C-alpha positions in Angstrom: 26.6 -1.1 16.7 26.6 2.7 16.1 29.3 2.5 13.4 27.5 -0.3 11.7 24.3 1.6 11.8 25.8 4.7 10.1 27.7 2.7 7.5 24.6 0.8 6.6 22.6 4.0 6.3 25.2 5.4 3.9 25.0 2.2 1.9 21.3 2.7 1.7 21.6 6.3 0.6 24.0 5.5 -2.2 22.6 2.3 -3.8 19.1 3.3 -5.1 18.4 3.9 -8.7 18.1 7.7 -9.4 15.0 8.0 -11.6 12.7 10.6 -9.9 14.4 13.7 -8.6 11.9 15.8 -6.6 11.0 19.4 -7.4 12.1 21.5 -4.5 10.8 24.8 -5.9 7.2 23.9 -5.2 5.3 26.2 -2.7 6.0 25.2 0.9 3.0 24.6 3.2 3.1 26.2 6.6 2.9 23.8 9.5 0.8 24.5 12.6 1.6 22.7 15.9 -1.4 20.8 17.3 0.3 19.0 20.1 3.9 18.6 21.3 5.4 15.8 23.4 8.6 15.6 25.4 11.9 14.9 23.7 12.4 11.2 23.0 8.7 10.6 22.3 8.2 9.1 18.9 4.7 9.6 17.4 4.4 6.9 14.7 1.0 6.7 13.2 -2.5 8.1 13.5 -6.1 7.7 12.6 -8.8 10.4 12.5 -11.7 9.3 14.8 -15.0 9.1 13.0 -17.1 10.3 15.9 -15.4 13.6 16.5 -12.6 14.2 14.1 -9.9 14.0 16.7 -6.7 12.0 16.2 -5.8 8.7 17.8 -2.0 8.5 17.7 0.4 5.6 18.3 3.7 6.0 20.2 6.7 3.9 19.0 9.0 4.8 21.9 6.5 3.5 24.4 3.5 1.0 24.1 1.0 3.8 24.3 -1.9 5.4 22.4 -3.0 9.0 22.8 -6.2 10.9 21.9 -5.3 14.4 20.6 -7.8 17.1 20.0 -7.5 18.6 16.5 -9.3 21.7 17.6 -7.3 22.4 20.8 -10.3 21.5 23.1 -8.2 19.4 25.5 -4.7 18.3 26.2 -3.5 14.9 24.9 -5.1 11.9 26.8 -3.4 8.6 27.2 -6.2 6.0 26.3 -4.3 2.7 26.2 -1.0 1.0 27.1 0.1 -2.5 26.3 2.2 -5.0 28.3 5.5 -6.7 27.2 6.1 -4.3 24.3 8.3 -1.4 23.3 5.9 0.5 21.1 2.9 0.8 18.8 2.7 1.2 15.0 -0.1 1.0 12.5 -3.7 1.8 13.6 -7.1 1.8 11.9 -10.8 2.3 12.9 -12.7 -0.7 11.6 -16.1 0.1 13.2 -17.4 3.1 15.0 -15.1 3.7 17.9 -13.5 0.2 17.5 -9.8 0.5 16.7 -7.0 -2.0 15.9 -3.3 -1.4 16.5 0.0 -3.1 15.9 2.0 -3.7 19.1 5.5 -5.1 19.3 9.2 -4.6 19.9 11.2 -2.3 17.6 14.0 -0.4 19.3 14.2 3.3 18.3 17.8 3.4 19.8 19.2 0.6 17.7 16.8 0.5 14.7 16.3 -3.3 15.3 13.2 -5.3 15.5 12.5 -8.4 17.6 10.9 -10.9 15.1 7.9 -12.7 16.5 7.2 -10.1 19.2 4.2 -8.6 17.3 0.5 -8.8 18.0 -2.7 -7.0 17.0 -4.9 -5.5 19.7 -8.4 -4.0 19.8 -9.2 -0.7 21.5 -12.9 -0.3 22.3 -13.7 3.4 22.9 -17.5 3.2 22.9 -17.6 3.8 26.6 -15.9 6.5 28.7 -13.1 4.1 29.8 -11.4 2.5 26.8 -11.0 -1.3 26.9 -8.1 -3.2 25.2 -7.9 -6.9 24.2 -5.5 -8.9 22.2 -6.8 -10.2 18.8 -3.9 -12.2 17.5 -0.2 -13.0 17.9 2.0 -13.1 14.8 5.0 -15.2 16.0 6.4 -15.6 12.4 6.4 -11.9 11.6 9.6 -9.8 11.4 8.6 -6.2 11.8 4.9 -5.3 11.6 4.4 -1.7 10.6 1.6 -0.1 8.5 -2.0 -1.3 8.6 -5.1 -0.9 6.4 -8.6 -2.4 6.2 -9.1 -5.1 3.6 -12.7 -6.1 4.2 -14.7 -4.3 6.9 -17.6 -6.8 6.7 -15.4 -9.8 7.3 -13.2 -8.0 9.8 -10.0 -8.5 7.8 -7.0 -6.2 8.1 -3.7 -6.1 6.2 -0.4 -5.4 7.9 2.9 -4.7 6.2 6.0 -6.6 7.4 9.0 -4.3 6.9 11.5 -7.2 7.5 10.0 -10.1 5.5 8.8 -8.4 2.2 5.2 -9.4 3.0 1.7 -8.3 3.9 -0.1 -10.3 6.5 -3.9 -10.7 6.8 -5.6 -10.8 10.2 -9.2 -11.6 10.8 -10.1 -9.7 14.0 -13.2 -11.9 14.5 -11.6 -15.3 14.3 -8.0 -14.5 15.0 -6.9 -16.2 11.8 -3.5 -15.1 10.5 -2.0 -15.6 7.0 0.5 -14.2 4.6 -1.6 -12.4 2.0 1.1 -11.0 -0.3 4.8 -11.6 -0.7 6.7 -9.7 -3.4 10.2 -8.5 -4.1 9.1 -4.9 -4.4 8.4 -5.1 -0.6 11.9 -6.3 0.2 14.6 -4.4 2.1 18.0 -3.4 0.6 20.6 -6.0 1.7 22.8 -4.5 4.4 20.6 -1.5 5.1 20.1 -0.4 8.6 17.5 0.2 9.7 16.0 -2.6 7.6 12.8 -1.1 6.3 11.2 -2.5 3.2 7.5 -2.1 2.8 6.2 0.5 5.1 2.9 2.3 4.7 -0.1 0.5 3.1 -3.4 1.7 1.9 -6.2 0.0 -0.1 -8.2 1.7 -2.8 -10.7 -0.5 -4.6 -8.8 -3.6 -5.6 -5.3 -2.0 -5.5 -3.0 -2.1 -2.5 -0.6 0.9 -2.5 2.6 0.8 -0.4 5.8 2.6 0.1 9.3 1.0 0.4 11.7 2.9 2.6 15.0 1.3 1.7 14.2 1.3 -2.0 12.7 4.8 -2.0 9.7 3.6 -4.1 6.0 3.9 -4.2 4.1 0.9 -5.6 0.8 -0.9 -6.1 -0.4 -4.4 -6.5 -3.9 -5.7 -7.4 -5.4 -7.9 -4.7 -8.5 -10.0 -4.0 -10.7 -7.9 -1.6 -11.7 -11.1 0.3 -8.4 -12.8 0.8 -5.8 -10.1 0.1 -4.0 -12.4 -2.3 -2.3 -10.8 -5.3 -4.3 -11.0 -8.5 -1.6 -9.6 -10.8 2.0 -8.3 -10.8 3.3 -5.4 -8.6 4.0 -2.1 -10.3 6.6 0.5 -9.3 4.8 3.8 -9.7 7.7 6.0 -8.5 11.4 5.2 -8.0 13.6 7.8 -6.4 16.7 7.5 -4.1 17.1 7.7 -0.3 19.3 10.7 -0.9 16.1 12.5 -2.0 13.2 11.0 -0.1 12.9 8.6 2.8 9.3 7.1 2.4 7.3 6.4 5.5 3.5 6.3 5.7 1.2 8.3 3.5 -2.3 9.6 2.8 -4.2 9.5 -0.5 -6.7 12.2 -1.4 -9.9 11.9 -3.5 -8.0 12.9 -6.7 -5.4 10.1 -6.3 -2.6 12.4 -5.1 -0.3 10.8 -2.5 1.0 12.8 0.5 3.9 10.9 1.9 5.9 11.6 5.0 9.7 11.6 4.4 10.7 10.5 7.9 14.5 11.1 8.1 14.3 14.5 6.3 11.2 16.0 8.0 9.6 16.7 4.7 6.3 16.0 2.9 6.5 14.4 -0.6 3.6 15.1 -2.9 3.2 12.4 -5.6 0.6 14.0 -7.9 -1.6 11.5 -9.6 0.2 8.4 -8.2 -3.0 6.7 -7.3 -5.2 8.0 -10.0 -4.2 5.7 -12.8 -3.2 8.7 -15.0 0.2 7.1 -15.7 2.5 10.1 -15.2 3.6 10.7 -11.6 5.4 13.9 -10.5 7.3 14.3 -7.2 7.3 17.6 -5.3 8.6 18.5 -1.8 5.7 20.7 -0.5 6.4 21.1 3.2 9.1 20.8 5.8 12.8 21.3 5.7 15.9 19.2 6.3 17.4 22.2 8.2 14.5 22.6 10.6 15.6 20.8 13.9 12.5 22.0 15.8 10.1 20.0 13.6 11.7 16.9 12.2 11.2 13.2 11.6 7.8 13.1 9.8 6.2 9.6 10.0 2.6 9.5 8.8 -0.3 11.6 7.5 -4.1 11.6 7.5 -6.7 14.1 6.3 -9.0 15.7 8.9 -12.7 15.3 8.7 -14.2 18.2 10.7 -15.9 20.9 8.7 -13.0 23.3 9.2 -10.5 20.6 8.2 -12.4 19.8 4.9 -12.4 23.5 4.0 -8.7 23.9 4.7 -7.7 20.5 3.3 -6.1 19.8 6.6 -3.5 17.1 6.6 -2.4 15.9 10.1 1.2 14.7 10.3 3.0 12.9 13.2 6.7 13.4 13.9 9.3 11.7 16.0 11.8 14.5 16.7 14.4 13.0 14.3 15.1 9.2 14.1 18.9 9.5 14.2 18.6 11.5 17.5 17.4 8.3 19.2 20.9 6.8 18.8 22.7 9.7 20.5 19.9 10.7 22.9 20.4 14.4 21.7 17.0 15.5 20.5 16.4 19.1 19.5 12.6 18.5 19.6 10.0 16.1 20.8 7.5 14.3 18.7 4.6 16.4 17.5 1.2 16.4 15.8 1.2 19.1 13.2 -1.4 20.4 10.7 -0.8 21.4 7.0 -3.6 23.2 5.1 -3.2 21.8 1.6 -5.6 24.2 0.0 -2.6 26.7 0.0 -1.2 24.8 -2.9 -4.3 25.5 -5.1 -4.8 21.9 -6.2 -8.5 21.8 -5.3 
């Protein structure tokens, strides 16, 4: 299994089309540790809580959710755990203190998913003691990953399927599940391991933006804001190679710049203007280092909302301690939540 994993990874790293080579001479943002976890703890995704600006973080190496103070007011608090699952992935806040999360079985030690094991759960944090309840099972899914809100009034979410080149829609009020979009730009690379096609997803207006890990691309597709169905063809906004970037989840700022975690390499990719409609996209590496073993495996990013965060342009990033280290059980660091103050780049 290990040999097959490494050979497949080398296949992935050598079969992408080299179009965008990142600029590595851009200024490097300094990272500040917000919270550190024990070695072997994979922080996967996060959402910034509307009520207080703290971060709700999913754990992929265990079926757990933690609340982390972004102002160092308290130690991380476990707020939820889920039965019959290996870990948690995408998370969103649909209504005030009502969150939804992807729960399922993806093994960090093998890079393999258990198709059909995924479900969507609600976390109600309106009271002192959070309450969890299952919303829907997705028995036909392959590997549910990123999540975004399609229609808050109707209670419809969109979830990427990294195995089956698809985006699922889930109505949290009715439990209805459907395939919203299926497109070849969302597919994996044949033979790649781990098989990771479409990964992070975010909706802006009528455009769904998404990364593809195996193909090292950033894409968009126009969709219907009621059904999630595609209303036009997909567009590849950026094509690189997995030698250069390893796209995971991302955040989009008010200017249409995309801040994308480059998981395997522990870096932050800045795609200037990728979601602005300007047409020309540049690719810069603006934070992190492949040589930094104490802070590696960057998985997702979200901008902070507290007054201090807005002033600093604070971008909060989750890490896993290095995805390949889960094969050998030889971590040099645990998962972390870090902060990057993007105003240092002078973009705003």
